[in-house]
C-alpha positions in Angstrom: -17.4 4.1 5.3 -15.7 3.7 2.0 -15.2 0.1 0.7 -11.4 0.7 0.9 -11.6 1.6 4.6 -13.9 -1.3 5.3 -11.6 -3.8 3.6 -8.7 -2.3 5.5 -10.3 -2.8 8.8 -11.1 -6.4 8.0 -7.5 -7.1 7.1 -6.3 -5.4 10.2 -8.5 -7.7 12.3 -7.0 -10.7 10.5 -3.3 -9.6 10.9 -3.5 -8.1 14.4 -2.7 -11.4 16.1 0.5 -11.7 14.0 1.3 -8.1 14.7 1.1 -8.7 18.5 3.5 -11.6 18.1 5.9 -9.6 16.1 5.9 -6.8 18.7 6.4 -9.4 21.5 9.6 -10.8 19.9 11.0 -7.3 19.2 10.4 -6.9 15.5 10.5 -3.2 14.6 8.4 -1.5 11.9 11.6 -0.8 9.9 12.4 -4.5 9.8 9.0 -5.3 8.5 9.3 -2.6 5.8 12.7 -3.8 4.7 11.3 -7.4 4.5 8.6 -6.2 2.2 11.2 -4.5 -0.1 13.1 -7.8 -0.1 10.1 -9.8 -1.4 9.4 -7.2 -4.0 13.0 -7.6 -5.2 12.4 -11.3 -5.4 9.3 -10.8 -7.5 11.3 -8.6 -9.9 14.1 -11.2 -10.1 11.5 -13.9 -11.0 10.1 -11.7 -13.8 13.5 -10.7 -15.2 14.6 -14.4 -15.1 11.4 -15.5 -16.7 11.7 -12.9 -19.4 15.2 -13.9 -20.4 15.1 -17.7 -19.9 11.4 -18.6 -19.9 9.7 -20.0 -23.0 7.3 -17.8 -25.0 4.1 -19.2 -23.7 5.2 -20.1 -20.2 3.5 -17.6 -17.9 4.2 -19.4 -14.7 6.9 -16.8 -13.9 4.3 -14.1 -14.0 2.0 -16.1 -11.7 4.8 -16.8 -9.2 5.8 -13.2 -9.2 2.1 -12.2 -8.6 2.0 -14.4 -5.6 5.2 -12.8 -4.2 3.9 -9.3 -4.9 0.7 -10.0 -3.0 2.6 -11.5 -0.1 5.0 -8.5 0.0 1.9 -6.2 0.0 1.0 -7.6 3.4 4.1 -6.1 4.9 2.8 -2.6 3.8 0.0 -3.1 6.3 2.0 -5.0 8.9 4.6 -2.2 9.4 2.0 0.4 10.2 0.2 -1.8 12.6 3.5 -2.9 14.3 4.3 0.8 14.7 0.9 1.7 16.2 0.3 -1.4 18.4 4.0 -1.5 19.5 4.0 2.3 20.1 7.1 2.6 17.8 5.8 5.3 15.5 8.4 7.9 14.5 8.9 10.6 11.8 11.9 8.7 10.4 9.9 5.5 10.3 7.2 7.2 8.3 9.8 8.6 5.9 11.6 5.2 5.7 8.3 3.5 4.9 7.5 6.0 2.1 10.9 5.8 0.5 11.0 2.0 0.5 7.5 1.9 -0.9 8.7 3.9 -3.9 11.7 1.6 -4.3 9.5 -1.4 -4.1 7.1 -0.1 -6.8 10.0 0.9 -9.1 11.7 -2.5 -8.7 8.5 -4.4 -9.4 7.8 -2.3 -12.6 11.4 -2.9 -13.6 10.7 -6.6 -13.5 7.4 -6.2 -15.4 8.9 -4.0 -18.1 11.9 -6.3 -18.5 9.7 -9.3 -18.9 7.5 -7.6 -21.5 10.5 -6.5 -23.6 12.4 -9.7 -23.3 9.3 -11.7 -24.4 8.5 -9.3 -27.2 5.3 -7.8 -25.7 5.9 -4.2 -26.8 2.3 -3.1 -26.1 2.5 -4.6 -22.6 5.8 -2.8 -22.0 4.3 0.6 -23.0 1.3 0.0 -20.8 3.5 -1.0 -17.9 5.7 2.1 -18.4 2.6 4.4 -18.4 1.4 2.7 -15.2 4.8 3.3 -13.7 4.6 7.0 -14.6 1.1 7.3 -13.1 2.1 5.5 -9.9 5.0 7.8 -9.4 3.0 10.9 -10.1 0.3 9.9 -7.6 2.9 9.7 -4.9 4.7 12.8 -6.1 1.7 15.1 -6.2 0.7 14.1 -2.7 4.2 14.6 -1.3 4.6 18.0 -3.0 1.2 19.1 -1.8 1.9 18.1 1.7 5.2 20.0 1.5 3.0 23.0 0.8 0.8 22.2 3.8 -2.1 20.8 1.8 -3.6 17.4 2.7 -3.9 15.4 -0.6 -5.3 11.9 -0.3 -8.0 12.1 -2.9 -8.3 9.7 -5.8 -8.9 6.1 -6.3 -5.7 4.4 -7.5 -3.5 4.6 -4.5 -0.7 2.2 -3.6 -2.9 -0.6 -2.0 -5.1 -0.7 -5.1 -2.1 -0.7 -7.4 -0.5 -3.6 -5.5 -3.6 -5.7 -5.4 -4.4 -5.1 -9.1 -0.8 -5.9 -10.2 -0.8 -9.1 -8.1 -4.2 -10.3 -9.2 -3.4 -9.6 -12.8 -0.2 -11.5 -12.6 -1.8 -14.4 -10.7 -4.7 -14.5 -13.2 -2.2 -14.6 -16.1 -0.2 -17.4 -14.5 -3.1 -19.6 -13.4 -5.2 -19.1 -16.6 -2.2 -20.3 -18.7 -2.8 -23.8 -17.4 -6.4 -23.8 -18.8 -6.0 -21.8 -22.1 -4.5 -23.7 -25.0 -1.8 -22.0 -27.1 -4.0 -21.8 -30.2 -6.7 -19.9 -28.2 -7.3 -16.3 -29.3 -7.3 -15.3 -25.6 -3.6 -15.1 -24.7 -3.1 -15.2 -20.8 -0.8 -12.1 -21.1 -3.9 -10.1 -21.9 -5.2 -10.6 -18.4 -2.0 -9.1 -17.0 -2.0 -6.3 -19.5 -5.6 -5.5 -18.7 -4.7 -5.1 -15.0 -1.8 -2.9 -15.9 -4.0 -0.8 -18.2 -6.4 -0.1 -15.4 -3.5 1.0 -13.3 -2.1 3.1 -16.1 -5.4 4.9 -16.7 -6.6 5.5 -13.2 -3.3 6.3 -11.6 -2.8 9.1 -14.0 -6.4 10.2 -13.5 -5.7 10.1 -9.7 -2.6 12.3 -10.2 -4.5 14.9 -12.1 -7.4 14.7 -9.6 -5.0 15.5 -6.8 -3.6 18.4 -8.9 -7.1 19.8 -9.4 -7.8 19.3 -5.7 -4.7 21.4 -4.8 -5.7 24.1 -7.2 -9.1 24.2 -5.6 -7.6 24.4 -2.1 -5.3 27.2 -3.2 -8.4 29.0 -4.7 -6.7 29.5 -8.0 
């Protein structure tokens, strides 16, 4: 079993009691999915506000946004479990989940790019934009391949990994700012940029890996 699958099963065991309660009170998977989108919008608003009104070395906004992103990520797992355990799976629900996931990711990266530009971190903005492109292409290649009847789930940097890395990078940036002095050569923003750089590199590698996988399946 892959580490990703093992970790997923552990998380499922933790959240299943919550899932059963949600099903019991009549919460639908689409409500859970929409709630996740709402919290991702909140994280973007925090970043945009922090970029415009925050002080240059105040990374608390990034830290708070990271916490919200991580919390919102739980809803990505909750909606699927609610659908399975509550026997509420549907084709539209799967489509709705995928569409809102894309909106969530775009909105979060809007917040990140806005913060980077407003605070003058041009390199950080470029890295975030490349990460956004890679993230979209990972999803697009899979969707296009499945439209052609090819299963395409290969590659490392899928949405759960991207969400966790973004959140951890943001949290690390926010928390470390309380311990790193302004005159230190290690700017806390580097922690966030490093996480985004990993996403930028490996999401694009994943997109091309999926493209190569499709080429192999098509025997070209």
